[in-house]
All heavy atoms as an XYZ file, in Angstrom:
982
protein
N     170.311     91.625    118.361
C     169.591     92.419    117.389
C     168.644     93.377    117.940
O     168.066     93.309    119.099
C     168.738     91.402    116.580
C     168.128     91.997    115.366
S     166.970     90.919    114.457
C     165.452     91.894    114.851
N     168.512     94.491    117.255
C     167.689     95.499    117.751
C     166.587     95.848    116.658
O     167.038     95.808    115.567
C     168.292     96.773    118.149
N     165.381     96.218    116.983
C     164.474     96.817    115.997
C     163.671     97.835    116.696
O     163.575     97.931    117.919
C     163.635     95.607    115.422
C     162.645     94.986    116.538
C     161.849     93.871    115.821
C     160.982     93.217    116.828
N     160.093     92.257    116.263
N     163.017     98.535    115.879
C     162.156     99.839    116.291
C     161.132    100.173    115.315
O     161.348     99.998    114.191
C     163.245    101.032    116.349
C     162.687    102.325    116.974
C     162.425    102.262    118.472
C     163.755    103.325    116.739
N     160.001    100.499    115.847
C     158.768    100.937    115.195
C     158.610    102.415    115.359
O     159.073    102.994    116.471
C     157.571    100.132    115.398
O     157.285    100.346    116.833
C     157.761     98.721    115.117
N     157.851    103.004    114.596
C     157.655    104.438    114.625
C     156.846    104.881    115.831
O     156.970    105.946    116.362
C     156.956    105.071    113.288
C     157.075    106.496    113.185
C     155.591    104.591    113.160
C     156.810    107.189    111.855
N     156.114    103.954    116.412
C     155.284    104.221    117.743
C     155.671    103.257    118.877
O     154.809    103.096    119.630
C     153.808    104.241    117.256
C     153.333    102.881    116.754
O     154.207    101.897    116.551
O     152.136    102.685    116.565
N     156.870    102.711    118.765
C     157.363    101.891    119.712
C     157.282    102.501    121.218
O     157.857    103.497    121.413
C     158.776    101.506    119.563
C     159.279    100.239    120.219
O     158.958    100.164    121.508
O     160.101     99.475    119.651
N     156.433    101.775    122.126
C     156.196    102.382    123.322
C     157.376    101.954    124.312
O     157.373    102.427    125.475
C     154.864    101.946    123.997
C     153.733    102.359    122.994
C     153.565    103.823    123.023
O     153.683    104.485    124.077
N     153.497    104.463    121.772
N     158.271    101.029    123.997
C     159.399    100.744    124.808
C     160.608    101.499    124.464
O     161.644    101.309    125.129
C     159.593     99.219    124.704
O     159.999     98.928    123.461
C     158.346     98.381    125.080
N     160.681    102.310    123.377
C     161.789    103.004    123.006
C     162.114    104.198    123.954
O     161.157    104.656    124.597
C     161.577    103.531    121.710
N     163.351    104.730    123.871
C     163.546    106.012    124.573
C     163.090    107.106    123.654
O     163.213    107.073    122.469
C     165.063    106.202    124.643
C     165.406    107.685    125.344
C     166.935    107.613    125.580
N     167.805    107.413    124.472
C     168.224    108.337    123.581
N     167.771    109.567    123.769
N     168.902    108.137    122.609
N     162.195    108.009    124.283
C     161.383    109.037    123.489
C     161.997    110.452    123.885
O     162.147    110.731    125.080
C     159.979    108.931    123.857
C     159.187    110.044    123.044
C     159.510    107.539    123.366
N     162.237    111.371    122.896
C     162.567    112.679    123.208
C     161.648    113.541    122.484
O     161.189    113.193    121.298
C     164.024    113.006    122.511
C     165.030    112.182    123.060
C     165.589    112.673    124.417
O     165.234    113.804    124.841
O     166.198    111.728    125.131
N     161.038    114.490    123.167
C     159.932    115.377    122.574
C     160.305    116.706    122.848
O     160.771    117.141    123.947
C     158.644    115.056    123.105
C     158.010    113.784    122.735
C     156.643    113.651    123.305
N     155.991    112.397    122.966
C     155.994    111.294    123.643
N     156.408    111.404    124.803
N     155.415    110.196    123.228
N     159.997    117.565    121.869
C     160.022    119.104    122.083
C     159.108    119.651    121.125
O     158.480    119.019    120.130
C     161.365    119.681    121.883
C     161.850    119.692    120.572
S     163.536    120.237    120.426
C     164.583    118.888    121.016
N     158.630    120.892    121.154
C     157.716    121.454    120.290
C     158.077    121.192    118.815
O     159.230    121.493    118.340
C     157.620    122.976    120.513
O     157.304    123.191    121.904
C     156.524    123.558    119.622
N     157.133    120.497    118.180
C     157.366    120.159    116.627
C     158.273    119.087    116.389
O     158.649    118.804    115.253
N     158.784    118.207    117.435
C     159.633    117.233    117.237
C     159.223    116.094    118.165
O     159.094    116.239    119.276
C     161.134    117.693    117.461
C     162.035    116.529    117.455
C     162.586    115.925    116.256
C     162.469    115.808    118.587
C     163.435    114.874    116.224
C     163.331    114.701    118.662
C     163.865    114.249    117.446
O     164.579    113.237    117.392
N     159.477    114.812    117.537
C     159.353    113.614    118.342
C     160.398    112.618    117.819
O     160.429    112.357    116.517
C     157.997    112.994    118.480
C     158.014    111.736    119.350
C     156.668    111.053    119.381
O     155.761    111.497    120.114
O     156.498    110.072    118.580
N     161.223    112.049    118.682
C     162.142    111.104    118.211
C     162.091    109.731    119.186
O     161.946    109.954    120.300
N     162.166    108.606    118.514
C     162.214    107.363    119.294
C     163.502    106.729    118.956
O     163.863    106.559    117.756
C     161.035    106.505    118.932
C     159.807    107.158    119.385
C     158.577    106.269    119.109
N     157.347    106.969    119.469
C     156.739    106.896    120.615
N     157.287    106.136    121.623
N     155.601    107.520    120.889
N     164.254    106.284    119.965
C     165.518    105.739    119.768
C     165.816    104.367    120.516
O     165.188    104.086    121.638
C     166.539    106.663    120.493
C     166.520    108.139    119.987
C     165.663    109.100    120.528
C     167.243    108.551    118.806
C     165.619    110.369    120.020
C     167.026    109.777    118.301
C     166.312    110.674    118.937
O     166.234    112.038    118.430
N     166.625    103.664    119.922
C     167.005    102.388    120.614
C     168.517    102.248    120.208
O     169.075    102.468    119.114
C     166.276    101.316    119.968
C     166.815     99.983    120.566
C     165.801     98.823    120.736
N     164.802     99.326    121.810
C     163.416     99.168    121.537
N     162.925     98.709    120.382
N     162.608     99.533    122.458
N     169.280    101.882    121.249
C     170.688    101.728    121.117
C     171.053    100.253    121.142
O     170.499     99.533    121.957
C     171.613    102.455    122.225
C     171.618    103.929    122.071
C     170.330    104.590    122.632
O     169.575    103.970    123.485
O     170.139    105.906    122.224
N     172.022     99.831    120.266
C     172.433     98.314    120.267
C     173.864     98.406    119.552
O     173.992     98.986    118.439
C     171.402     97.532    119.359
C     171.704     96.131    119.315
C     171.507     95.299    120.722
O     170.714     95.789    121.378
O     172.256     94.380    120.828
N     174.731     97.637    120.241
C     176.068     97.367    119.692
C     176.745     98.710    119.072
O     177.358     98.478    118.050
C     175.922     96.181    118.581
C     177.112     95.474    118.329
O     178.061     95.422    119.148
O     177.198     94.942    117.196
N     176.625     99.715    119.697
C     177.408    100.846    119.376
C     176.670    101.753    118.352
O     177.319    102.735    117.891
N     175.492    101.393    118.069
C     174.674    102.273    117.002
C     173.398    102.672    117.645
O     172.735    101.989    118.490
C     174.499    101.413    115.714
C     175.719    101.323    114.832
C     176.602    100.480    115.087
C     175.981    102.407    113.950
C     177.821    100.322    114.320
C     177.060    102.295    113.218
C     178.087    101.341    113.368
O     179.215    101.389    112.715
N     172.877    103.725    117.180
C     171.453    104.255    117.505
C     170.573    104.118    116.414
O     170.960    104.735    115.300
C     171.624    105.720    118.063
O     172.483    105.751    119.170
C     170.249    106.255    118.479
N     169.448    103.593    116.605
C     168.462    103.592    115.504
C     167.361    104.655    115.942
O     167.044    104.742    117.201
C     167.644    102.254    115.545
C     168.616    101.073    115.255
C     166.593    102.234    114.399
C     167.887     99.762    115.490
N     166.954    105.508    115.116
C     166.131    106.449    115.425
C     164.939    106.662    114.359
O     165.143    106.615    113.209
C     166.805    107.867    115.471
N     163.736    106.750    114.823
C     162.511    107.167    114.109
C     162.366    108.677    114.506
O     162.140    108.955    115.687
C     161.250    106.515    114.488
C     160.969    105.387    113.329
C     161.146    104.020    113.677
C     160.416    105.715    112.033
C     160.766    103.060    112.685
C     160.173    104.914    111.219
C     160.342    103.444    111.510
N     162.245    109.638    113.637
C     162.179    111.102    113.890
C     161.064    111.711    113.169
O     161.025    111.429    111.894
C     163.432    111.855    113.676
C     164.610    111.286    114.626
C     165.910    111.925    114.477
O     166.426    111.962    113.406
O     166.344    112.627    115.354
N     160.280    112.386    113.795
C     159.122    113.136    113.120
C     159.358    114.688    113.393
O     159.461    115.089    114.507
C     157.838    112.795    113.732
C     157.476    111.373    113.536
C     156.151    111.162    114.323
C     155.750    109.625    114.507
N     154.567    109.348    115.182
N     159.500    115.486    112.327
C     159.617    116.846    112.376
C     158.407    117.597    112.000
O     158.338    117.957    110.786
C     160.881    117.281    111.476
C     162.106    116.662    112.026
C     162.425    115.389    111.505
C     163.015    117.276    112.855
C     163.630    114.789    111.939
C     164.193    116.684    113.226
C     164.545    115.505    112.743
N     157.544    117.747    112.905
C     156.176    118.382    112.449
C     156.518    119.869    112.035
O     155.796    120.191    111.029
C     155.307    118.432    113.862
C     153.900    119.104    113.429
C     153.081    118.961    114.779
O     153.099    118.021    115.435
O     152.499    119.956    115.055
N     157.366    120.679    112.695
C     157.551    121.940    112.259
C     158.651    122.147    111.241
O     158.558    123.109    110.474
C     157.937    122.769    113.405
C     156.778    122.933    114.494
O     155.689    122.758    114.217
O     157.053    123.322    115.672
N     159.564    121.186    111.159
C     160.620    121.367    110.269
C     161.582    122.492    110.608
O     161.511    123.084    111.850
N     162.395    123.041    109.686
C     163.339    124.172    110.047
C     164.757    123.886    109.511
O     165.091    122.664    109.290
N     165.506    124.901    109.778
C     167.012    124.796    109.515
C     167.638    124.650    110.916
O     167.665    125.612    111.686
C     167.450    126.075    108.745
C     169.010    125.997    108.535
O     169.637    125.130    108.859
O     169.363    126.929    107.690
N     168.277    123.549    111.182
C     168.936    123.176    112.500
C     170.413    123.643    112.576
O     171.025    123.408    113.510
C     168.719    121.728    112.729
C     167.302    121.456    112.770
C     166.594    121.019    111.759
C     166.691    121.529    114.131
C     165.153    120.708    111.941
C     165.307    121.184    114.150
C     164.600    120.754    113.006
N     170.857    124.417    111.491
C     172.286    124.856    111.566
C     172.694    125.615    112.815
O     173.726    125.276    113.286
C     172.482    125.700    110.262
O     172.269    124.923    109.127
C     173.883    126.234    110.256
N     171.883    126.563    113.379
C     172.347    127.175    114.577
C     172.576    126.281    115.717
O     173.257    126.694    116.625
C     171.259    128.193    114.789
C     170.357    128.270    113.572
C     170.577    126.995    112.909
N     171.980    125.152    115.775
C     172.144    124.339    117.077
C     173.472    123.510    117.028
O     173.754    122.878    118.035
C     170.875    123.399    117.062
C     169.572    124.038    117.091
C     168.629    123.955    116.233
C     169.423    125.027    118.201
C     167.408    124.622    116.282
C     168.197    125.635    118.232
C     167.226    125.580    117.285
N     174.253    123.666    115.856
C     175.493    123.008    115.981
C     176.684    123.869    116.362
O     177.828    123.469    116.428
C     175.647    122.292    114.452
C     174.797    121.294    114.205
C     173.861    121.457    113.125
C     174.690    120.076    114.819
C     172.950    120.622    112.765
C     173.792    119.084    114.362
C     172.941    119.296    113.359
O     171.979    118.396    113.071
N     176.229    125.093    116.650
C     177.281    126.019    117.144
C     178.129    125.530    118.318
O     177.494    124.941    119.227
C     176.657    127.371    117.451
C     177.657    128.321    117.844
C     176.954    129.725    118.137
C     178.002    130.794    118.458
N     177.578    131.954    119.184
N     179.411    125.601    118.197
C     180.334    125.104    119.293
C     180.944    123.772    118.808
O     181.978    123.406    119.467
N     180.404    123.077    117.921
C     181.092    121.756    117.395
C     182.070    122.338    116.449
O     182.194    123.498    115.904
C     180.099    120.918    116.740
C     178.964    120.281    117.784
C     177.828    119.698    116.964
C     179.823    119.192    118.525
N     183.053    121.321    116.085
C     184.062    121.672    115.046
C     183.334    122.209    113.778
O     182.364    121.698    113.290
C     184.822    120.450    114.764
C     184.773    119.786    116.061
C     183.310    120.065    116.620
N     183.802    123.321    113.281
C     183.203    124.013    112.016
C     181.837    124.389    112.207
O     181.098    124.636    111.276
C     183.568    123.329    110.840
C     184.996    123.119    110.526
O     185.736    124.124    110.829
O     185.330    122.068    110.029
N     181.313    124.268    113.362
C     179.857    124.465    113.714
C     178.933    123.590    112.979
O     177.855    123.925    112.295
C     179.379    125.997    113.513
C     180.057    126.914    114.465
O     180.315    126.457    115.539
O     180.304    128.046    114.175
N     179.357    122.321    112.761
C     178.701    121.287    111.968
C     178.554    119.978    112.709
O     179.403    119.703    113.643
C     179.429    120.905    110.646
C     179.502    122.088    109.744
C     180.317    121.851    108.475
N     180.298    122.985    107.604
C     179.206    123.128    106.707
N     178.308    122.222    106.546
N     179.256    124.164    105.882
N     177.589    119.141    112.490
C     177.334    117.923    113.004
C     178.564    116.975    112.918
O     179.195    116.974    111.813
C     176.123    117.156    112.364
S     175.728    115.630    113.116
N     178.844    116.289    113.976
C     180.154    115.379    113.966
C     179.922    113.977    114.064
O     180.630    113.275    114.501
C     181.035    115.870    115.058
C     181.505    117.233    115.082
C     182.390    117.536    113.765
O     183.323    116.962    113.537
N     181.906    118.475    112.916
N     178.722    113.614    113.459
C     178.156    112.183    113.411
C     177.986    111.684    112.127
O     177.491    112.442    111.249
C     177.044    111.959    114.271
O     176.609    110.708    114.380
N     178.366    110.494    111.851
C     177.912    109.789    110.559
C     176.463    109.487    110.641
O     175.961    109.155    111.760
C     178.814    108.433    110.261
C     180.088    108.699    110.132
N     181.059    108.906    111.140
C     180.894    108.672    108.942
C     182.250    108.956    110.601
N     182.212    108.883    109.396
N     175.719    109.364    109.496
C     174.336    109.055    109.513
C     173.931    108.208    108.313
O     174.448    108.734    107.235
C     173.378    110.229    109.584
C     173.524    111.161    110.778
N     173.321    110.905    111.982
C     174.169    112.413    110.697
C     173.639    111.914    112.805
N     174.148    112.843    112.001
N     173.157    107.153    108.465
C     172.681    106.420    107.473
C     171.159    106.450    107.576
O     170.722    106.442    108.720
C     173.116    104.959    107.488
C     174.477    104.758    107.164
C     175.185    104.387    105.984
C     175.612    104.784    107.992
N     176.501    104.287    106.173
C     176.811    104.526    107.494
C     175.749    105.138    109.517
C     178.049    104.484    108.059
C     176.932    105.176    110.172
C     178.079    104.788    109.410
N     170.397    106.867    106.745
C     168.898    106.968    106.809
C     168.064    106.812    105.645
O     168.545    106.502    104.481
N     166.848    106.984    105.907
C     165.729    106.780    104.787
C     164.715    107.923    105.188
O     164.264    107.984    106.267
C     165.158    105.488    104.876
C     164.101    105.205    103.820
C     164.476    105.007    102.595
C     162.745    105.276    104.105
C     163.418    104.787    101.500
C     161.767    105.075    103.321
C     162.071    104.723    101.988
O     161.028    104.600    101.038
N     164.295    108.658    104.191
C     163.315    109.656    104.361
C     162.001    109.078    103.983
O     161.656    108.628    102.882
C     163.443    110.962    103.486
C     162.375    111.823    103.613
C     164.922    111.488    103.820
N     161.156    108.784    105.053
C     159.861    108.216    104.801
C     158.844    109.152    104.128
O     158.118    108.852    103.336
C     159.258    107.700    106.292
C     157.857    107.102    106.131
C     160.340    106.775    106.988
N     158.844    110.387    104.609
C     157.917    111.449    104.313
C     158.660    112.753    104.315
O     159.485    113.080    105.141
C     156.740    111.404    105.200
C     155.669    112.436    104.921
C     154.756    112.297    105.844
C     153.591    113.504    105.789
N     152.593    113.408    106.841
N     158.346    113.715    103.306
C     158.949    114.996    103.393
C     160.245    115.062    102.651
O     160.550    114.417    101.641
N     161.117    116.118    103.160
C     162.399    116.373    102.586
C     163.449    116.802    103.512
O     163.194    117.619    104.454
C     162.145    117.416    101.427
C     163.351    117.823    100.565
C     163.122    118.820     99.564
N     162.850    120.099    100.206
C     163.152    121.213     99.638
N     163.599    121.226     98.338
N     163.099    122.346    100.201
N     164.643    116.342    103.241
C     165.824    116.613    104.125
C     166.849    117.178    103.158
O     166.994    116.781    102.092
C     166.310    115.259    104.682
C     167.646    115.351    105.281
C     167.763    116.204    106.701
C     168.119    113.962    105.690
N     167.454    118.368    103.717
C     168.513    119.066    102.960
C     169.669    118.931    103.832
O     169.758    119.399    104.963
C     168.128    120.550    102.654
C     166.855    120.685    101.814
C     169.344    121.192    101.828
C     166.228    122.040    101.775
N     170.774    118.290    103.290
C     172.015    118.186    104.054
C     172.933    119.418    103.462
O     173.182    119.413    102.343
C     172.742    116.924    103.857
C     172.048    115.774    104.620
S     172.262    115.972    106.431
C     171.612    114.496    106.811
N     173.256    120.325    104.350
C     174.218    121.400    104.028
C     175.582    120.858    104.214
O     175.995    120.577    105.285
C     173.925    122.714    104.851
C     172.557    123.231    104.665
N     172.052    123.627    103.594
C     171.586    123.248    105.672
C     170.756    123.990    103.624
N     170.511    123.806    104.968
N     176.277    120.602    103.118
C     177.713    120.097    103.036
C     178.754    121.148    102.610
O     178.230    122.138    101.898
C     177.772    118.819    102.135
C     176.724    117.875    102.306
S     176.957    116.955    103.894
C     178.452    116.112    103.667
N     179.805    121.196    103.101
C     180.903    122.160    102.654
C     180.896    122.274    101.102
O     181.136    123.439    100.700
C     182.228    121.615    103.184
C     181.808    120.787    104.411
C     180.484    120.195    103.949
N     180.788    121.262    100.374
C     180.826    121.190     98.847
C     179.414    121.697     98.255
O     179.412    121.834     97.039
C     181.216    119.896     98.339
N     178.448    121.852     99.018
C     177.063    122.256     98.549
C     175.955    121.418     99.161
O     176.233    120.438     99.896
N     174.734    121.738     98.897
C     173.583    121.171     99.507
C     173.283    119.741     98.887
O     173.405    119.750     97.601
C     172.372    121.921     99.494
C     172.509    123.196    100.376
O     173.459    123.196    101.177
O     171.670    124.146    100.264
N     172.782    118.952     99.470
C     172.316    117.653     99.008
C     170.872    117.475     99.399
O     170.519    117.633    100.657
C     173.110    116.395     99.488
C     174.629    116.325     98.969
C     174.719    115.956     97.582
O     173.829    115.334     96.931
O     175.760    116.296     97.113
N     169.919    117.209     98.561
C     168.549    117.122     98.911
C     168.109    115.671     98.777
O     168.346    114.834     97.902
C     167.653    117.864     97.826
C     167.970    119.296     98.027
C     166.294    117.687     98.149
C     167.486    120.314     96.965
N     167.586    115.049     99.877
C     167.084    113.841     99.994
C     165.479    113.821    100.131
O     165.048    114.612    101.184
C     167.667    112.981    101.125
C     169.235    113.140    100.998
C     167.233    111.643    101.093
C     169.740    114.108    101.871
N     164.869    113.195     99.240
C     163.390    113.344     99.365
C     162.706    111.879     99.800
O     163.425    110.955     99.831
C     162.897    113.709     98.065
C     163.336    115.118     97.564
C     162.621    115.713     96.381
O     161.577    116.221     96.598
O     163.320    115.642     95.289
N     161.410    112.005    100.063
C     160.720    110.904    100.473
C     160.939    109.592     99.512
O     161.102    109.822     98.367
C     159.184    111.070    100.495
N     161.290    108.456    100.094
C     161.612    107.225     99.270
C     163.092    107.114     99.044
O     163.391    106.148     98.351
N     163.933    108.057     99.421
C     165.360    108.100     99.062
C     166.141    107.634    100.552
O     165.853    108.234    101.523
C     165.863    109.380     98.646
C     165.424    109.527     97.293
C     165.860    110.914     96.616
O     166.150    111.892     97.374
O     166.075    110.918     95.368
N     167.157    106.776    100.322
C     168.055    106.519    101.491
C     169.259    107.496    101.301
O     169.500    107.999    100.217
C     168.500    105.088    101.309
N     170.014    107.670    102.466
C     171.150    108.456    102.247
C     172.147    108.000    103.324
O     171.945    107.302    104.217
C     170.738    109.924    102.509
C     170.186    110.075    103.968
C     170.859    110.474    105.086
C     168.759    110.066    104.132
C     170.449    110.617    106.282
C     168.242    110.226    105.516
C     168.973    110.504    106.615
O     168.477    110.625    107.828
N     173.369    108.587    102.972
C     174.531    108.488    103.985
C     175.141    109.922    104.017
O     175.308    110.537    102.909
C     175.682    107.425    103.508
C     176.942    107.712    104.227
C     177.091    107.539    105.547
C     178.033    108.342    103.513
C     178.285    107.647    106.220
C     179.160    108.606    104.153
C     179.336    108.343    105.609
O     180.408    108.601    106.170
N     175.434    110.313    105.196
C     176.243    111.683    105.287
C     177.383    111.484    106.293
O     177.102    110.959    107.398
C     175.322    112.815    105.632
O     176.024    113.964    105.516
C     174.616    112.630    107.061
N     178.583    111.991    106.035
C     179.596    111.915    106.959
C     179.534    113.124    107.870
O     178.829    114.047    107.692
C     180.892    112.081    106.074
C     180.320    112.849    104.872
C     178.953    112.458    104.620
N     180.353    113.126    108.933
C     180.423    114.277    109.794
C     180.826    115.486    108.887
O     181.348    115.363    107.955
C     181.644    113.947    110.657
C     181.665    112.436    110.750
C     181.294    112.040    109.344
N     180.350    116.749    109.406
C     180.612    117.942    108.810
C     179.612    118.421    108.018
O     179.678    119.251    106.890
N     178.316    118.234    108.468
C     177.162    118.789    107.659
C     176.287    119.496    108.737
O     176.377    119.408    109.975
C     176.369    117.551    107.130
C     175.733    116.564    108.274
N     176.618    115.600    108.806
C     174.701    116.619    108.980
C     175.954    114.956    109.673
N     174.898    115.470    109.856
N     175.207    120.265    108.272
C     174.108    120.746    109.105
C     172.953    120.215    108.315
O     173.011    119.812    107.095
C     174.135    122.234    109.180
O     174.003    122.874    107.974
C     175.469    122.726    110.003
N     171.704    120.407    108.881
C     170.499    119.945    108.135
C     169.379    120.826    108.243
O     169.243    121.636    109.204
C     170.203    118.449    108.613
C     170.223    118.311    110.141
O     170.484    119.275    110.932
O     169.929    117.149    110.627
N     168.568    120.655    107.334
C     167.317    121.358    107.267
C     166.119    120.408    106.697
O     166.435    119.620    105.869
C     167.460    122.510    106.203
C     166.236    123.432    106.055
C     166.599    124.572    105.250
O     167.849    124.810    104.844
O     165.719    125.286    104.705
N     164.961    120.582    107.348
C     163.902    119.691    107.064
C     162.584    120.339    106.734
O     162.359    121.393    107.375
C     163.642    118.690    108.285
C     164.942    117.905    108.474
C     165.415    118.202    109.812
C     164.358    116.324    108.654
N     161.775    119.932    105.765
C     160.552    120.453    105.482
C     159.574    120.166    106.698
O     159.762    118.969    107.270
C     159.957    119.966    104.247
C     160.615    120.552    103.002
O     161.429    121.460    103.200
O     160.359    120.091    101.882
N     158.569    120.891    106.957
C     157.504    120.491    108.077
C     156.889    119.164    107.529
O     156.566    118.962    106.428
C     156.547    121.610    107.858
C     157.360    122.859    107.328
C     158.300    122.192    106.376
N     156.660    118.268    108.550
C     156.038    117.011    108.247
C     157.045    115.948    107.869
O     156.715    114.702    107.641
N     158.383    116.232    107.941
C     159.298    115.189    107.499
C     159.308    114.057    108.643
O     159.439    114.432    109.754
C     160.660    115.895    107.225
O     160.587    116.634    106.153
C     161.743    114.720    106.890
N     159.430    112.784    108.107
C     159.591    111.635    108.979
C     160.806    110.890    108.370
O     160.859    110.659    107.159
C     158.325    110.732    108.847
C     158.578    109.492    109.738
C     157.224    111.517    109.421
N     161.763    110.502    109.256
C     162.894    109.715    108.802
C     163.274    108.698    109.740
O     162.941    108.748    110.899
C     164.047    110.611    108.379
C     164.543    111.663    109.382
C     165.633    111.052    110.331
C     165.289    112.768    108.719
N     163.972    107.620    109.224
C     164.614    106.709    109.906
C     166.080    106.846    109.821
O     166.727    107.189    108.794
C     164.249    105.163    109.438
C     164.924    104.164    110.279
C     162.781    105.012    109.456
N     166.799    106.953    110.882
C     168.360    107.271    110.852
C     169.049    106.241    111.776
O     168.538    105.862    112.842
C     168.544    108.607    111.219
C     169.949    109.182    110.831
C     170.001    110.644    110.979
O     170.042    111.143    111.985
O     169.995    111.254    109.688
N     170.323    105.909    111.366
C     171.180    105.007    112.000
C     172.423    105.796    112.169
O     173.026    106.283    111.258
C     171.521    103.725    111.255
C     170.218    103.024    110.880
C     169.511    103.324    109.737
C     169.820    101.940    111.633
C     168.367    102.627    109.418
C     168.621    101.257    111.359
C     167.924    101.669    110.237
N     173.040    105.865    113.448
C     174.286    106.631    113.705
C     175.045    105.912    114.825
O     174.441    105.291    115.668
C     173.836    108.017    114.304
O     172.889    108.645    113.370
N     176.448    106.067    114.839
C     177.191    105.639    115.793
C     176.856    106.356    117.163
O     176.861    107.631    117.148
C     178.687    105.988    115.405
C     178.527    106.154    113.842
C     177.150    106.691    113.686
N     176.482    105.547    118.069
C     175.973    106.087    119.464
C     176.890    107.162    120.032
O     176.509    108.266    120.494
C     175.588    105.046    120.345
O     174.700    104.209    119.707
C     175.124    105.474    121.679
N     178.150    106.768    120.124
C     179.072    107.832    120.802
C     179.284    109.160    120.044
O     179.175    110.196    120.684
C     180.543    107.171    121.068
C     180.454    106.147    122.133
C     181.901    105.694    122.422
O     182.765    106.293    122.205
O     181.941    104.379    122.938
N     179.374    109.139    118.799
C     179.346    110.373    117.909
C     178.135    111.106    118.196
O     178.205    112.319    118.190
C     179.650    110.011    116.438
C     180.927    109.385    116.073
C     180.965    109.051    114.670
O     179.995    109.282    113.795
O     182.050    108.554    114.240
N     176.978    110.431    117.996
C     175.740    111.022    118.185
C     175.654    111.720    119.407
O     175.214    112.858    119.516
C     174.594    110.084    117.828
C     173.274    110.637    117.813
C     173.079    111.658    116.697
C     172.192    109.517    117.681
N     175.901    111.029    120.512
C     175.782    111.526    121.899
C     176.633    112.891    122.094
O     176.176    113.783    122.607
C     176.090    110.538    122.959
N     177.846    112.834    121.647
C     178.684    114.068    121.785
C     178.070    115.168    120.979
O     178.068    116.306    121.491
C     180.077    113.761    121.274
C     180.994    112.948    122.142
C     182.339    112.900    121.736
N     182.617    112.376    120.463
C     182.941    111.032    120.141
N     182.909    110.125    121.178
N     183.048    110.777    119.062
N     177.571    114.926    119.745
C     176.901    116.036    119.038
C     175.629    116.480    119.696
O     175.294    117.728    119.857
C     176.653    115.476    117.599
O     177.935    115.188    116.917
C     175.803    116.588    116.812
N     174.922    115.547    120.157
C     173.562    115.946    120.681
C     173.684    116.649    122.144
O     172.829    117.482    122.446
C     172.662    114.750    120.828
C     172.169    114.247    119.583
C     171.172    113.029    119.815
C     171.365    115.187    118.687
N     174.739    116.525    122.739
C     175.063    117.268    123.952
C     175.223    118.727    123.661
O     174.672    119.656    124.407
C     176.166    116.661    124.714
N     175.929    119.113    122.550
C     176.091    120.393    122.187
C     174.759    121.071    121.671
O     174.396    122.183    122.030
C     177.204    120.514    121.136
C     177.199    122.082    120.674
C     178.589    120.192    121.807
N     174.058    120.202    120.864
C     172.667    120.590    120.384
C     171.723    120.839    121.585
O     171.051    121.930    121.565
C     172.098    119.563    119.483
C     170.653    119.795    119.096
C     172.936    119.403    118.192
N     171.703    120.086    122.599
C     170.806    120.207    123.758
C     171.240    121.663    124.429
O     170.417    122.413    124.909
C     170.954    119.130    124.680
N     172.477    121.801    124.522
C     172.913    123.075    125.299
C     172.395    124.373    124.458
O     171.917    125.270    124.977
C     174.451    123.114    125.368
C     174.965    124.450    126.138
C     176.461    124.329    126.243
O     177.068    123.229    126.140
N     177.070    125.392    126.434
N     172.634    124.187    123.169
C     172.251    125.323    122.319
C     170.631    125.637    122.364
O     170.282    126.666    122.316
C     172.633    125.085    120.810
C     174.165    125.407    120.686
O     174.793    126.200    121.439
N     174.824    124.551    119.763
N     169.966    124.407    122.265
C     168.443    124.444    122.438
C     168.055    125.170    123.792
O     167.210    126.005    123.763
C     167.871    123.132    122.360
C     167.790    122.536    120.999
C     167.365    121.061    121.093
C     166.726    123.313    120.081
N     168.825    124.711    124.742
C     168.444    125.315    126.115
C     168.654    126.895    126.077
O     167.954    127.717    126.651
C     169.231    124.657    127.108
C     168.865    125.103    128.581
C     169.664    124.330    129.691
O     169.768    123.128    129.571
O     170.332    124.912    130.478
N     169.770    127.386    125.515
C     170.128    128.771    125.461
C     169.180    129.521    124.635
O     168.922    130.735    124.823
C     171.620    128.919    125.077
C     172.579    128.389    125.929
C     174.117    128.425    125.513
O     174.285    128.909    124.195
O     174.935    128.016    126.229
N     168.475    128.885    123.719
C     167.646    129.426    122.646
C     166.316    129.678    123.434
O     165.482    130.582    122.784
C     167.493    128.775    121.321
N     166.000    128.878    124.249
C     164.621    129.028    124.836
C     164.496    129.934    125.973
O     165.278    130.560    126.491
C     164.144    127.611    125.281
O     164.891    126.982    126.226
């Protein structure tokens, strides 16, 4: 069993300007608490993935703020207090101050985040 808190000091932590994520992997899944201080449209960071879209499934809950999932069929808005599921093939946009909990298959997420990290590096 795995569990994670928003300020867990034993979790793997990723930080960059306007973002902090805490992660724990267990049994093929990643649990994440993510804080998006700055928010923004993250669509450009998926460039290079199939259809330039995230290739991971996600199940989550918006604790605070608002998440917009850009899907091929149209946008889906998830607000504070709402849970969600999204399949591969999306991009996302978050309001400043958004906090969410998300569960994703670790291997899918890692492949996607490798491309995102490369795009972030090229943008800076």
